[in-house]
PLY file of the C-alpha trace (Angstrom):
ply
format ascii 1.0
element vertex 104
property float x
property float y
property float z
element edge 103
property int vertex1
property int vertex2
end_header
6.95 28.79 -16.36
10.29 30.24 -15.94
13.37 29.26 -18.06
14.99 27.35 -14.45
11.67 25.20 -14.30
11.06 24.39 -18.13
14.85 23.07 -17.92
14.17 20.97 -14.86
11.01 19.88 -16.44
12.83 18.70 -19.90
15.52 17.21 -18.02
13.28 14.94 -15.73
11.40 14.16 -19.04
14.58 13.08 -20.79
15.62 10.86 -17.55
12.54 8.89 -17.66
12.45 8.33 -21.32
15.80 7.17 -21.09
14.92 4.83 -18.23
11.74 3.73 -20.30
13.98 2.76 -23.40
16.73 0.72 -21.38
13.83 -1.01 -19.80
12.48 -1.97 -23.28
15.98 -2.77 -24.75
16.68 -5.17 -21.33
13.61 -7.25 -22.21
14.38 -7.56 -25.70
17.86 -8.89 -25.18
16.52 -11.04 -22.30
13.65 -12.56 -24.62
16.13 -12.85 -27.51
18.85 -14.53 -25.21
16.13 -17.17 -24.13
15.72 -15.87 -20.50
12.43 -17.10 -19.49
12.71 -15.86 -16.20
13.99 -13.37 -14.08
14.68 -12.22 -10.33
13.00 -8.60 -9.42
15.97 -6.63 -7.93
15.64 -3.46 -6.20
18.37 -0.67 -5.20
17.64 -1.62 -1.40
17.60 2.12 -0.63
14.93 4.14 1.25
13.85 5.09 -1.84
12.23 1.78 -2.53
8.52 1.68 -2.87
7.42 -0.84 -0.19
5.44 -3.60 -2.53
8.63 -3.41 -4.51
10.87 -4.16 -1.26
8.40 -7.29 -0.90
8.88 -8.72 -4.24
12.86 -8.18 -4.40
14.51 -11.51 -4.96
11.59 -12.78 -6.36
11.29 -15.10 -9.69
8.72 -14.14 -12.27
8.17 -15.20 -15.68
9.39 -13.05 -18.87
5.97 -13.60 -20.38
3.92 -12.28 -17.42
6.07 -10.47 -15.16
4.87 -9.33 -11.72
0.76 -9.07 -11.48
0.32 -5.56 -10.98
3.79 -3.99 -11.44
4.92 -6.04 -14.84
8.58 -5.81 -15.46
11.39 -4.04 -13.63
11.77 -0.25 -14.46
8.28 0.18 -16.44
6.19 1.37 -13.76
6.78 5.18 -13.19
9.74 6.51 -11.50
10.91 2.74 -10.56
14.76 1.87 -10.63
14.44 -1.69 -10.15
16.17 -4.24 -12.68
15.45 -7.86 -13.78
18.35 -10.41 -13.07
18.29 -13.02 -15.64
17.27 -16.60 -14.16
19.03 -19.19 -16.65
18.53 -22.92 -16.29
21.32 -25.22 -15.70
22.98 -23.16 -13.35
21.17 -24.11 -10.11
18.11 -26.27 -9.14
15.05 -24.49 -10.84
13.07 -25.68 -8.20
14.52 -24.34 -5.31
13.41 -20.89 -6.59
9.98 -21.23 -6.49
9.24 -22.78 -3.07
6.48 -21.27 -1.04
8.75 -19.51 1.09
9.68 -18.06 -2.00
6.11 -16.72 -2.45
5.64 -19.25 -5.22
5.71 -16.82 -8.13
5.56 -18.07 -11.69
0 1
1 2
2 3
3 4
4 5
5 6
6 7
7 8
8 9
9 10
10 11
11 12
12 13
13 14
14 15
15 16
16 17
17 18
18 19
19 20
20 21
21 22
22 23
23 24
24 25
25 26
26 27
27 28
28 29
29 30
30 31
31 32
32 33
33 34
34 35
35 36
36 37
37 38
38 39
39 40
40 41
41 42
42 43
43 44
44 45
45 46
46 47
47 48
48 49
49 50
50 51
51 52
52 53
53 54
54 55
55 56
56 57
57 58
58 59
59 60
60 61
61 62
62 63
63 64
64 65
65 66
66 67
67 68
68 69
69 70
70 71
71 72
72 73
73 74
74 75
75 76
76 77
77 78
78 79
79 80
80 81
81 82
82 83
83 84
84 85
85 86
86 87
87 88
88 89
89 90
90 91
91 92
92 93
93 94
94 95
95 96
96 97
97 98
98 99
99 100
100 101
101 102
102 103
């Protein structure tokens, strides 16, 4: 392997590791601050995966996450983030209507 390819591979590996650490840190902070639900948020660009585009804006529990994708940022190369949903700021019932997909 040439030095250029090895350098690119190392950079890509470090970036993925950084994303993994950032995702785990967010999960830990959300749970530690009492967040029980999150809204799945994508970057809303052309690189978003079709499934992630479908679940953009949907609410899931911190305990379970999405049935196949888990927590935003966990799937390999995922750039999505979890936006915390806290009680008291709005009606929880409106989040879980059948129009929203009935998550949780």
